[in-house]
C-alpha positions as CSV (number, residue, x, y, z in Angstrom):
1,M,-0.5,-6.1,-26.2
2,S,0.7,-2.7,-24.9
3,F,-1.2,-1.2,-21.9
4,T,-3.6,1.5,-22.0
5,L,-4.0,4.2,-19.9
6,R,-7.6,5.3,-18.8
7,A,-8.7,8.8,-18.4
8,V,-9.1,8.7,-14.6
9,R,-7.0,11.0,-12.3
10,A,-7.2,8.6,-9.3
11,K,-4.2,8.7,-6.7
12,P,-3.7,6.7,-3.3
13,F,-6.9,7.2,-0.9
14,L,-4.8,6.4,2.2
15,K,-1.0,7.5,3.6
16,W,1.1,4.6,3.5
17,V,4.3,3.9,4.8
18,G,6.9,3.0,2.3
19,G,4.3,4.5,-0.5
20,K,5.8,4.8,-3.8
21,R,4.5,8.5,-5.1
22,K,8.1,10.3,-4.5
23,L,9.7,7.4,-6.7
24,L,7.4,7.2,-9.6
25,S,9.8,9.4,-11.9
26,H,12.3,6.6,-11.5
27,F,9.7,3.8,-11.9
28,K,8.5,5.3,-15.2
29,E,12.0,4.3,-16.6
30,A,11.6,1.0,-15.3
31,Y,8.3,-0.2,-16.3
32,P,8.1,-2.6,-19.1
33,S,7.1,-1.2,-22.5
34,N,4.3,-3.5,-22.9
35,F,2.6,-6.3,-21.0
36,N,-0.8,-8.2,-20.7
37,N,-2.2,-8.0,-17.0
38,Y,-0.8,-6.2,-14.1
39,L,-0.5,-8.0,-10.9
40,E,0.7,-6.4,-7.6
41,P,0.8,-8.9,-4.4
42,F,1.8,-6.0,-2.0
43,V,-0.7,-3.1,-2.9
44,G,-0.5,-1.1,0.0
45,G,-1.5,2.3,-1.0
46,G,-1.5,1.6,-4.6
47,A,0.7,4.2,-5.9
48,V,2.1,2.2,-8.9
49,F,-1.2,0.9,-9.9
50,F,-2.8,4.6,-9.9
51,N,0.1,5.7,-11.9
52,L,-0.1,3.0,-14.5
53,L,-3.8,2.5,-14.5
54,P,-3.7,-0.7,-16.7
55,E,-6.9,-2.0,-18.4
56,K,-6.6,-5.6,-16.4
57,A,-5.0,-5.9,-12.9
58,V,-5.2,-8.4,-9.9
59,L,-4.4,-6.3,-6.8
60,N,-3.5,-8.4,-3.5
61,D,-2.4,-7.5,0.2
62,V,-2.2,-9.8,3.3
63,N,-3.9,-7.1,5.3
64,N,-7.5,-8.1,4.8
65,T,-8.7,-4.7,6.2
66,L,-6.9,-2.9,3.5
67,I,-8.5,-5.0,0.7
68,E,-12.0,-4.7,2.1
69,A,-11.4,-0.9,1.7
70,Y,-10.5,-1.3,-1.7
71,K,-13.7,-3.4,-2.3
72,D,-15.8,-0.9,-0.5
73,I,-14.8,2.2,-2.8
74,R,-15.1,-0.2,-5.7
75,D,-18.7,-1.6,-4.5
76,N,-20.3,0.5,-1.8
77,L,-19.2,4.2,-2.6
78,D,-22.2,5.9,-1.9
79,E,-22.5,4.4,1.5
80,L,-18.6,5.1,2.3
81,C,-19.1,8.7,1.3
82,K,-22.1,9.4,3.5
83,L,-20.0,8.0,6.5
84,L,-17.1,9.9,5.8
85,F,-18.9,13.1,5.0
86,Y,-20.4,13.0,8.8
87,I,-17.4,11.6,10.2
88,E,-15.3,14.6,8.8
89,K,-17.8,16.9,10.1
90,E,-18.0,15.8,13.6
91,Y,-14.2,15.7,14.1
92,L,-13.3,19.0,12.3
93,D,-16.2,20.8,14.6
94,L,-14.3,19.8,17.7
95,E,-11.5,21.5,19.5
96,E,-8.2,20.0,19.9
97,E,-8.9,17.8,23.0
98,G,-12.0,16.7,21.8
99,R,-10.7,15.5,18.3
100,K,-8.1,13.8,20.5
101,E,-11.1,11.8,22.5
102,Y,-13.1,11.4,19.5
103,F,-10.1,9.6,17.9
104,Y,-9.3,7.3,20.6
105,N,-13.0,6.3,20.9
106,K,-13.4,5.6,17.0
107,R,-9.9,3.8,17.3
108,D,-11.5,1.4,19.8
109,Y,-14.6,1.3,17.8
110,F,-12.5,0.4,14.7
111,N,-11.1,-2.6,16.5
112,S,-14.2,-4.0,17.5
113,L,-15.9,-4.3,14.0
114,N,-15.0,-7.1,11.4
115,D,-13.7,-6.8,7.9
116,G,-16.6,-6.3,5.5
117,D,-18.3,-3.9,7.4
118,V,-18.5,-0.7,5.4
119,E,-18.3,1.4,8.6
120,R,-14.8,-0.1,9.3
121,T,-13.5,1.2,6.0
122,A,-14.8,4.6,7.0
123,F,-13.0,4.6,10.3
124,L,-9.8,3.4,8.5
125,V,-9.8,6.3,6.3
126,F,-10.5,8.8,9.3
127,L,-7.5,7.1,11.5
128,N,-5.3,7.0,8.8
129,K,-5.8,10.9,8.0
130,T,-5.7,11.7,11.7
131,C,-3.3,9.5,13.4
132,F,0.4,10.1,13.9
133,N,2.6,10.0,10.6
134,G,-0.3,8.1,9.0
135,L,1.1,4.9,10.0
136,Y,-0.8,1.8,9.7
137,R,0.7,-0.4,12.5
138,V,-1.3,-3.4,14.5
139,N,-0.4,-5.1,17.6
140,S,0.2,-8.8,18.3
141,S,-3.9,-9.0,18.4
142,G,-4.3,-7.6,15.3
143,E,-5.4,-4.3,16.5
144,F,-4.5,-0.7,15.5
145,N,-2.6,0.9,17.8
146,V,-1.2,4.1,16.2
147,P,-1.7,7.4,18.5
148,H,-3.4,10.4,17.4
149,G,-1.5,13.0,15.0
150,R,-1.9,16.8,15.0
151,Y,-3.4,18.0,12.0
152,K,-5.2,21.6,11.8
153,N,-7.6,20.9,8.9
154,P,-7.1,17.3,7.7
155,T,-9.0,16.2,4.4
156,I,-11.0,13.2,5.8
157,F,-13.5,12.9,2.9
158,D,-11.9,13.7,-0.5
159,K,-15.0,12.9,-2.7
160,E,-13.6,13.7,-6.0
161,N,-10.5,11.1,-5.5
162,L,-12.8,8.5,-4.0
163,Y,-15.1,8.6,-7.2
164,A,-11.8,8.5,-9.3
165,V,-10.4,5.8,-7.6
166,S,-13.8,3.7,-7.6
167,E,-14.0,4.0,-11.2
168,A,-10.1,2.9,-11.7
169,L,-11.2,-0.3,-9.5
170,Q,-14.3,-1.2,-11.7
171,N,-12.5,-3.9,-13.6
172,V,-9.9,-5.0,-11.0
173,G,-9.6,-8.1,-9.2
174,L,-9.1,-7.7,-5.4
175,T,-7.6,-10.7,-3.2
176,S,-6.0,-10.9,0.5
177,T,-3.8,-13.7,0.3
178,D,-0.1,-14.7,0.7
179,F,2.1,-13.5,-2.3
180,E,3.1,-16.6,-3.3
181,D,-0.6,-17.4,-4.5
182,I,0.0,-15.1,-7.4
183,L,2.0,-17.7,-9.2
184,E,-1.5,-19.3,-9.8
185,E,-2.9,-16.1,-11.5
186,A,0.3,-14.9,-13.7
187,K,0.8,-15.9,-17.0
188,E,3.4,-15.5,-19.7
189,G,3.6,-11.5,-20.6
190,D,2.1,-10.4,-17.5
191,F,3.4,-7.7,-15.1
192,V,4.0,-8.5,-11.7
193,Y,5.2,-5.6,-9.2
194,F,6.3,-6.5,-5.7
195,D,6.8,-3.8,-2.9
196,P,7.2,-6.2,0.3
197,P,8.1,-5.0,3.7
198,Y,11.5,-3.8,3.7
199,D,14.3,-5.6,4.9
200,P,15.6,-3.3,7.6
201,L,18.8,-1.3,7.3
202,N,19.5,-2.1,10.9
203,E,18.3,-3.8,13.8
204,T,16.3,-0.7,15.1
205,S,14.6,0.2,12.1
206,N,12.4,-2.9,11.6
207,F,9.0,-1.8,10.9
208,T,7.2,-4.8,9.6
209,S,4.0,-4.6,11.6
210,Y,1.6,-4.0,8.6
211,S,0.2,-7.5,9.9
212,K,0.4,-9.3,12.9
213,N,2.7,-11.7,11.6
214,G,5.6,-9.4,10.3
215,F,7.7,-10.2,7.2
216,G,11.2,-11.8,8.0
217,K,14.3,-13.1,6.2
218,N,12.9,-16.5,5.2
219,D,9.7,-14.6,4.0
220,Q,12.2,-12.3,1.8
221,T,13.9,-15.4,0.5
222,R,10.6,-17.3,-0.4
223,L,9.6,-13.8,-2.2
224,R,13.1,-14.3,-4.2
225,D,12.2,-17.9,-4.9
226,T,8.6,-16.7,-6.2
227,F,10.6,-13.8,-8.6
228,D,12.7,-17.0,-10.0
229,K,9.5,-19.0,-10.6
230,L,7.7,-15.9,-12.4
231,T,10.8,-15.4,-14.5
232,K,10.6,-19.0,-15.8
233,K,6.9,-18.3,-16.7
234,G,7.9,-15.5,-18.9
235,C,6.4,-12.8,-16.6
236,K,8.1,-9.5,-16.4
237,V,8.8,-8.7,-12.8
238,M,9.6,-5.6,-10.8
239,L,10.8,-5.3,-7.0
240,S,11.3,-2.5,-4.7
241,N,13.6,-3.2,-1.5
242,S,16.1,-1.9,0.8
243,N,19.7,-1.6,-0.4
244,T,21.0,-3.9,1.9
245,K,23.7,-6.5,1.2
246,F,21.1,-9.4,2.0
247,I,18.8,-8.1,-0.9
248,N,21.9,-7.5,-3.2
249,D,22.9,-11.0,-2.7
250,L,19.4,-12.5,-3.2
251,Y,18.8,-10.7,-6.6
252,K,22.5,-10.8,-7.7
253,D,21.1,-12.7,-10.9
254,Y,18.9,-9.9,-11.8
255,F,19.0,-6.1,-13.1
256,I,19.4,-4.0,-9.8
257,H,19.0,-0.4,-10.1
258,N,20.0,2.1,-7.3
259,V,17.6,5.0,-6.0
260,K,16.9,7.3,-3.3
261,A,14.2,7.9,-1.2
262,A,12.7,10.3,1.1
263,R,11.3,8.4,4.0
264,S,9.5,10.0,7.1
265,I,8.9,7.0,9.5
266,N,11.3,8.2,12.1
267,S,9.4,10.0,15.0
268,K,12.2,12.4,15.1
269,G,12.2,15.0,12.2
270,N,16.2,15.4,12.0
271,K,16.4,11.6,11.5
272,R,14.3,11.6,8.4
273,G,15.7,12.1,5.0
274,K,16.7,10.1,1.7
275,I,17.7,6.4,2.0
276,K,19.1,4.0,-0.5
277,E,16.5,1.8,-2.1
278,V,17.2,-0.7,-5.0
279,I,14.5,-1.6,-8.0
280,V,15.3,-5.2,-9.2
281,T,14.1,-6.3,-12.9
282,N,14.3,-9.4,-14.9
283,Y,14.0,-7.5,-18.3
């Protein structure tokens, strides 16, 4: 069965390091022409999901705070919107020093809240829109620790997009578990897209702190093994990663497409630019 696009103009509600919005033109050429269910075990900001808007989908991420945010937008939108409206007003009414103090107070408060609290989701959105470079990074204790950014007039409460995102998520399954568990969900003819934390280009570029446990070489190999098993099940599988020798060797038995992506994770603007990435497919 071919996938059907719904008339929802939704886009990612969070800025996310490694987000795929700038690569969607390449991805459109790589998508399978038809599939049944769509499964994304490392959803992150969800750019590919929002680009496809398939009728049936399961979105997963090991970052439970992120998945709870998706659930709140799907199930508790009115309450979330009220909170974001007041947070945005309070923040934008302040001068620069006041905004900085507000940010760090709310960062501490965010870290004190438990997942599943809609207030935590509201402050996740706030911190994401006002922190340095829109990063999501946690320390070894699982606490968000990104410093304040400098934005003149950030959009914290994007009501129109939040409603579009909520509509897009109404019939979507949302889970927070290990990527390997996708094997239980995936069936023949399904489309699985993997966007894991990337294999570092060098020792100093290793940014895997989206969760306190990181994502190393053993995880990359385990992911390739999962890719193999899904292929044997008859799933259509696509993966994004760094264009490193390690990744190329792992996926040498599949189709590897080279692309260049603009990345801005480096704190020094003159060291940002396009880096080589790969799109791997089994079809």
